[in-house]
C-alpha positions in Angstrom: 70.5 -81.2 127.3 69.2 -83.3 130.2 66.0 -85.4 129.8 63.6 -86.5 132.5 61.2 -89.3 131.8 58.2 -89.0 134.2 56.1 -92.2 134.4 52.8 -92.6 136.3 52.7 -95.9 138.3 50.9 -98.9 136.8 47.3 -99.7 137.8 47.0 -100.3 141.5 44.4 -102.5 143.2 42.7 -99.3 144.3 42.6 -97.9 140.7 41.0 -101.2 139.6 38.3 -100.8 142.3 37.7 -97.1 141.7 39.1 -96.1 145.2 40.8 -92.7 145.6 44.0 -93.8 147.4 45.9 -90.6 147.9 48.8 -91.5 150.2 47.3 -94.8 151.3 49.6 -97.6 150.2 48.0 -100.0 147.8 50.0 -102.4 145.7 50.0 -102.8 141.9 47.4 -105.0 140.3 48.5 -107.8 137.9 47.4 -105.5 135.1 49.6 -102.7 136.6 52.6 -105.0 136.6 52.1 -105.8 133.0 51.7 -102.1 132.2 55.0 -101.4 134.0 56.8 -104.1 132.0 55.6 -102.6 128.7 56.9 -99.2 129.8 60.3 -100.8 130.7 60.5 -102.5 127.4 59.8 -99.2 125.6 62.9 -97.8 127.3 65.1 -100.8 126.8 67.1 -99.2 123.9 67.7 -95.9 125.7 70.5 -94.9 128.1 69.0 -94.5 131.5 71.4 -93.0 134.1 69.3 -92.9 137.2 65.9 -93.9 138.7 63.8 -92.1 141.3 60.5 -93.1 142.7 57.8 -92.3 145.2 58.2 -94.6 148.1 54.6 -95.7 147.9 54.4 -99.4 146.8 52.5 -98.8 143.6 55.2 -96.4 142.4 58.3 -98.1 143.7 57.3 -101.5 142.4 56.5 -99.9 139.0 60.1 -98.4 139.0 61.6 -101.8 139.9 59.7 -103.5 137.1 60.6 -100.8 134.6 64.2 -100.9 135.6 64.4 -104.7 135.2 62.7 -104.7 131.8 64.8 -101.8 130.5 68.1 -103.4 131.7 68.9 -100.8 134.3 71.0 -102.3 137.1 71.7 -99.2 139.3 70.0 -98.1 142.5 66.4 -96.8 142.6 66.2 -93.8 144.9 63.1 -93.4 147.0 62.1 -89.7 147.2 59.3 -88.9 149.7 58.5 -85.6 147.9 57.3 -87.5 144.9 54.5 -89.1 146.9 50.9 -88.5 145.8 48.6 -85.8 147.1 47.2 -86.4 150.6 43.5 -86.9 149.8 41.8 -85.9 153.1 38.2 -87.1 153.4 38.3 -88.7 150.0 41.1 -91.2 150.7 40.1 -94.9 150.9 36.7 -94.8 149.3 35.0 -94.7 145.9 33.0 -91.8 144.5 29.7 -93.7 145.0 30.6 -94.2 148.7 31.4 -90.5 149.1 28.0 -89.6 147.6 26.3 -91.8 150.2 28.3 -90.9 153.3 29.0 -87.2 152.6 26.6 -85.9 149.9 26.9 -82.2 151.0 30.7 -82.3 150.8 30.6 -84.0 147.4 28.1 -81.4 146.1 30.2 -78.5 147.3 33.4 -80.1 145.9 31.7 -80.4 142.5 30.4 -76.8 142.7 33.8 -75.2 143.4 35.9 -77.6 141.2 39.1 -79.5 142.0 41.6 -76.7 142.4 39.4 -74.9 145.0 37.9 -78.1 146.5 41.0 -79.8 147.9 41.2 -77.6 151.0 37.5 -78.2 151.5 38.1 -81.9 152.1 41.3 -81.5 154.0 43.5 -82.6 151.1 46.8 -81.1 150.0 46.2 -78.2 147.7 48.1 -77.8 144.4 50.3 -75.1 146.1 51.2 -77.5 148.9 52.0 -80.2 146.4 54.2 -78.0 144.3 56.1 -76.8 147.4 57.6 -80.3 147.7 57.3 -81.8 144.3 58.7 -79.0 142.1 61.9 -78.6 144.2 62.4 -82.4 144.1 62.2 -82.4 140.3 64.6 -79.4 140.2 67.1 -81.2 142.4 66.9 -84.4 140.3 67.5 -82.4 137.1 70.5 -80.6 138.7 72.0 -83.7 140.2 75.1 -85.2 138.6 73.7 -88.6 139.5 71.0 -88.1 136.9 73.4 -88.0 134.0 71.8 -87.3 130.6 68.6 -89.1 131.2 66.8 -90.0 134.4 63.5 -91.7 135.1 61.0 -90.6 137.8 58.0 -92.8 138.7 55.3 -90.9 140.5 51.5 -90.3 140.7 48.8 -88.7 138.6 47.7 -85.9 140.8 51.2 -84.5 141.6 52.3 -85.0 138.0 49.3 -83.0 136.7 49.9 -80.1 139.2 53.5 -79.9 138.2 53.1 -80.1 134.5 50.3 -77.5 134.5 52.4 -75.2 136.5 55.3 -75.5 134.1 53.6 -75.8 130.8 50.2 -74.1 131.2 46.5 -75.0 131.9 45.9 -76.7 128.6 48.1 -79.6 129.8 45.9 -82.4 131.2 43.0 -80.0 131.4 39.8 -80.6 133.4 40.0 -83.8 135.5 42.3 -85.5 133.0 45.3 -87.5 134.4 48.2 -89.1 132.8 47.1 -92.8 132.3 48.8 -95.6 134.3 52.3 -96.4 133.1 52.2 -93.5 130.6 55.5 -91.8 129.6 56.0 -88.0 129.7 59.4 -86.5 128.8 60.7 -83.1 129.7 64.0 -81.6 128.6 66.2 -79.0 130.2 68.5 -77.0 128.0 71.8 -75.3 128.8 70.0 -72.2 130.0 67.9 -74.1 132.5 64.6 -73.7 130.7 62.2 -76.7 130.4 60.4 -78.0 127.4 57.6 -80.6 127.2 58.8 -83.2 124.6 56.2 -85.9 125.1 53.0 -86.0 127.2 51.3 -89.0 128.8 52.1 -91.4 125.9 50.7 -94.9 126.0 51.7 -96.1 122.6 53.9 -98.7 124.2 50.9 -100.4 126.0 48.8 -102.8 123.9 45.1 -101.7 123.9 43.9 -104.7 125.9 46.3 -103.6 128.8 44.9 -100.1 129.0 41.9 -100.8 131.2 41.0 -98.0 133.6 42.4 -95.3 131.3 38.9 -93.8 130.7 38.4 -93.3 134.4 41.0 -90.5 134.2 38.8 -88.6 131.8 35.5 -88.5 133.6 33.8 -85.5 135.3 34.8 -86.5 138.8 38.2 -86.6 140.5 40.2 -89.5 139.2 41.4 -92.3 141.4 45.0 -91.3 141.9 
């Protein structure tokens, strides 16, 4: 049995401001650093054999903070394929700004829904995401470096697409995203099949440090 712990990055400055960041490189907010520390403390009593992270600052710094808090002293591997969805026209602005500057595009996006709307705005589609993200996860699971348990720090959009592909459309349904610094666990058995052991858990984060969590459950695309 091999276990993969997939963690969404802590709150970024863009998350705090309601900006859809996509592949733009925003740092963690102070709240995000605290969230990452709580995630690391939650893993402190577990054997962690390897760390992998998206190279974007908000994810890689989250991985560094988690590793330190958990007592992991090994290398953190930057994996470009774990990067967030390219957001096309929606990158770098808030939903209110989009409604003001591109109302027709926003209306059409809402009409067709997220899965069909990404190509409309020049963003990566779920299929394009999965073409890079899923093989990266498979490679991590297959690697001897990953040992019995590895940690991956990535992003809400790509995580959602992957988890829904593997475990069905009821996982993170609608526009729901895994909250910042939440912990998801998948396990791979000897035959290679995957099981979802834990989904987007935030029990390790005190309630007053969960700000921004509700934004992932609104009727509009979440700030990734």
